N, C-alpha and C positions, 0 to 999 in steps of 0.2 A: 504494500500500500504506500502511495506517495502523497505528499501534501502539495496542494496547488493554491494559488492566489488569483482572484479575479475581482477587479473593481466592480462595485454595484452602485447604481444610482436609481433611486425610486423603486427598488426591488427588482431591477432588471440589470443584466450584464452591461457594463460600460467600458469594455476593453477586452484585450486578449488575456487568456489564462496563462500564468507563468508558474512553472514548477519551482517550489521553494525548498522541498526536502524529498529526496529519493529514499525508498526503503524505510519509511517511517516506523514500521513495525505494527504491533497490535495496539493501535491508538484508541483511546476512549475519549471522544470530545466532551469537554466539560462546559465551556462558556466562551462567548465572544465578548470582548469589551467594546465600549462605544468608539474607541479609537482604532478598532479592527484587529486587536491582538486575539489570538486563539489560545486558550488554556486547555491542555489535554493531559491525560495520564497514559503511561505505557504499561501494558500487561506483559508480564514475563512468567516463564515457567509453565507448568501444566498442572493438571489435577488427576488424581487416580483414586480408584476404589479398592480397598483392601478387605479381605474376608478372613475370619478366624473363628474357631470354635470358642464357645463361652459356656462356663458353668453358670446357669441361670440363678440358682440360689445364692451363690457367693459373688457373682459378677466377675470372676477371674477368667482370664484367657486360658484356653487349652491349646497349647502350641504357639506357633509364630504367625502373626498376621502376614498374609501374602497378597501381592497385587492381583487383581482380577485379570485373567487372561482374556484379551479381546483383540479385535482387528485394529483398534485405535488406541494403542498403548499411550498412556500419559494424557489422554484427552477425555476421560470419563468422569461423570459427576451425577449427582442426584439419584442415588440408588434407592430402590424400593422393592422389598421382598413381596412375593405373592402371598395370599392369605394362607396357603398350605406350606409356605416356606421352601418350596421346591424350585421356584424360578425367581430370577432377579431381573428387573427392568432398570434401565439407566439411560442417561443421555451421553452421547459422544459428540463433542464439538470438533469439527474438522475444518481446516482452512485457516487463514490468517486474518480474515476480515474482522472488523469490530463486531459486526452482526453476522458472523459466519453461519453456516447451515448447521442446525442441530438435528441429529438423527436419533430416533428412539430405537434402541437395540434390545433384542430379547435374547437372553441366555437360558437355555433349557435346564441349566443346573446339572449337578452330577451327584 
């Protein structure tokens, strides 16, 4: 993703677009100031889902938490177990755009 500048007058383009930063990264636009400055945040890193056995009465882990095996390693979030505890649904965000495509993925469990 790149950042571009274009003058605007009355809500309409008033000149040519000029690239101001190449390979901006995963930017999250925050605000424009009255004098035209853009404030943004950069997202870095990924997210992952880990699974582990647990002793329900004590709340203690059984074994070591391991990352979920998936096609989109490092891009998984928002896990939710099925009512019977046999399947796990989660979102995998792929792409580098700020509002990239989210895909709902189903894992049949094991």
